[in-house]
N, C-alpha and C positions, 0 to 999 in steps of 0.2 A: 113210643120209644122213650119219652120222658119218664114214664112210670117205671120202666125197666132200669133206667139210669138211677132214678131216685131210690129204688129198692136195693140196687147193687151197693150204693153208697151206705145206706142204712145197715145192710147186712154185713158190710165190711167192718163196722165198728166193733161188734163182739169178737170177731176174728183177731183184730188188732189188740183188743184187750187181753185175749187169751195168750197171744205171743208175748206181750209185754209182761204179763203176770208170771209166765214161765221164766223170762229173763231175770226179773227181780227176785224170783225164788232161787234161781241159780246163784245170783250175787249174794243172797242171804245165806244159802247153804254153804258156800265156799268162802264166806266172810270177805267179800270183795268190797273194800271201802274207799279205794282211791278214786277220786272224782273223775280223773281223765279216763280211767279204764271203764268206769260205769257209763260215762257219757258217750263213749265210742259205740258201745253196744246199743244204747238207747237211741242215739242219733241214727245209727244204721237202720234199725227197725222202723223208726219214724219216717226216715227218708223213703224207704221202700214202700211203706204204706201210703204216704202222700203222693208218691209218683203214680201209684195205681189209681188213687182217687182222682188225680189230675187227668189221667188218661181216660177214665170213665166220664168225667165231666167235659172233656174236650178243652181243657185249659192249655192254650199254646202261648208260650212266653217268648218274647224277643228281648234279648239282653244286650245292653250297650254299656261298655266300660269306659269311663272317662280316664281311668288309669288302671294299672295292674293291681288286683286285690290280693291281700294275704289270705291264705286258706283259713286262718283262725284269728280274725280280728277280736280284740277284747270286747268291743261293743258294736252291735249292728242296730241301726235305727232306720225307720221307714215311715212314710205317711200311711194313713190308715183309712181304707174304704170299707172293707168287708172281711169276713172270716176267710175269704179266698186269698187274702194277703198272706195269711199263715200257711196256706197250702203251697203257694208258689215260692215263698221264701224257705219254708220248712223242708221242702224236698231237696234242698241243696245246702242247708245250714247245719253246721256242727256246733251244738251248744244248747243253751237253755233259753226258754222264752219267759217273758214277764207278762202276766195277764191280770185283769181285774178279778177281785175275789169272788164276784158272783158266779163266775164260770165254774168254780169247783162244786157248786150245788146243782148244776145241770145234770139230769139223768144220763148216765153212760158217758156223755161228753166230758163231764167233770172228772170222772175216774180216769178216762183216757188221757186227759190233760195232765193229771197228777203223775201217772205212770210214764208219760212221754217227756218228762223233764220241764215242767212249767212251775215258775215261782209266782205265787199269788200276792197281790197287794190291794189293800183297801185305801184308795186315794183320799178318802175323807177322814182317815184315821192317821194322825201324825205318827203314832207309835208303829203302825203297820208300815208306813213309808220309810221310817228310819230302819226298821228291821230288814226291809227289802233292799235298801241301799247297802247295808252291811253284807247281806247275802250275795248281792250282785258283785260286790267288791271281791269276795272270796271266789266266786264262780268265774269271774272274768279271766282268771289265769288258768282255767281248766276247761277250755273249749269255747269260751265266749258267751255273750248274752245278747239276745235279740229283744228289742223294746220298741213299742209304738209310742213315742213321747207325747203325741197329741192327747192320749188318754181316752180317746173315743173315736168313732168313725165319722166320716163326713161325706156328703154327697157331692162336694166340690171336687174339681179335678186337681186342686193343689191344696196344701195344708192351710187351714183357716187361721189357726192360732199363731200369733206373732212370735211368741216365745214358747218353746217346748219345755216340758217338765225337765228341770235341770238336775234333779236327783240322780237320774240314770247316768248322766255325764260325770257327775261328781264321784260316782262309784268307781270309775276307771281312770280318771285323770290324775289320781295320786300316783299312778304307775308312770315312771319317767319314760317307759317304752310303749305307752298306750297307743293302740291303733283303733280308729273308729271308721266303720264303713257305713255309708248312707245309701239307701235305695229309694228312688222315686218310682212309685208304682202307678201306672196309668191304664185305664180300661177304655175300649172303644166307646162304650156307653156308660160313663161313670155314674149316671143317675140310676140306671137299671141295676148295676152291680153293687151300688152302695147299700150297706145294711145299716139302716138308721131307724130311729123312732121306736115304735112298739112292734115292729114286724118280727114275728117269731122266727127262730132258726130254721125249723122245718119248712115253713112257708117260703122263706127266702131260698132255701136249698132247692125246693120244688121248682121255683121260678127259674133258677139257674139251669136246672135240668131240662127246661123247655127249649133251650137253644142247642143246636148241634155242636157248636164250638164257641170259644171265647178267646179273643186276641188280647194279650196283656203285654205291656211295654214296661221294661224295667231298666232304668239308667242308674248305674252304681258309681260311687266314688269313695276313695279311701283318704283318711287324714291321719297324720302323725301328731303327737302332742306338740311338737315344735312348731307346727304350722297352724296352730289354733290360738284363739285369744286366751288371755290369762285366767279370766273368771269363768265359772261354769255357766252362768247365765248368758254371758257373751258368746260362749261356745255353742250353747243350745240355739241361740238366735242365728249365729253364723251357719251352722249345719242346716238349720231349718230353711234359711234363705237359699242355700245351695240346692236343697231338695226341691224347693219351690221353682227355682230356675229350670231344673231338669224336668219337672212336671209340666211346665209351660212349653218346653221344647218337645216333650212327648206329645202333648195335646196338639201342637201345631202340626206335627208329623201325622198324627191320626186324622186331623182335619184335611190335610193335603191328600192322604191316601183315599179318604172317603170321597173327596171332590174328584179325584182322578177316576175312581171307580164309577162315579155317577156320569161324568162326561163321556166316558168310554162306552157307556151303554146307550145305543141308538136303535131303539125298536122301530120296525117298519110299520107304519100306520097306513091302513087302506081307507080311503074316504069313499 
């Protein structure tokens, strides 16, 4: 079964590329330049594709809202475990993603990322970071932007870095009506699902396909500019701490569910 799931996911990539290429060709042919119009079509195709992939992989999400979320926050941030984070957020997110520059050189995946509305940044290059901030500032008003401010994945069940990259927050906080949404993403087995180190994308994807289903817990919260600290660094720490608190709550809930499942299992033993 895992081989079938793996092949289905791989085979879906060129199909998604073809659909997105046709959509971009349509935009070019009819000279559609408005960002909001373009992102609507791109987001719709991306969400449909990621919902199919999530269904194939058996990714089941439980969503918890600490308050009512706007449909289009200017900035969406989350802790980062794996490429699966992009799947579970992307299937419901309207907007653009920020990703590290290495992704655009990956075979097929890089092209899929470019066509599906990803902004690339080289975090080691100051000029690239500045250009990304300006780009995010323009895009934040036309569908919103999704960023993983840790800048890398972690095997821990909560964000390890004390302060998240503040540039992404600076890109939207100049807007007096800025809305920021945070998502705390937790997996039942965070060490298994984490994509870290030198593990290749296909190897990790194959491991994910080895399980019939995956339970993912997401706790979300929204912030307005008036409810945030004045500086971008303080804002990044404040939002990171909120995400950490929700990750800890998710983890406690997962532990309780696992404990209940274990204690409810009472096999009959014959001596």
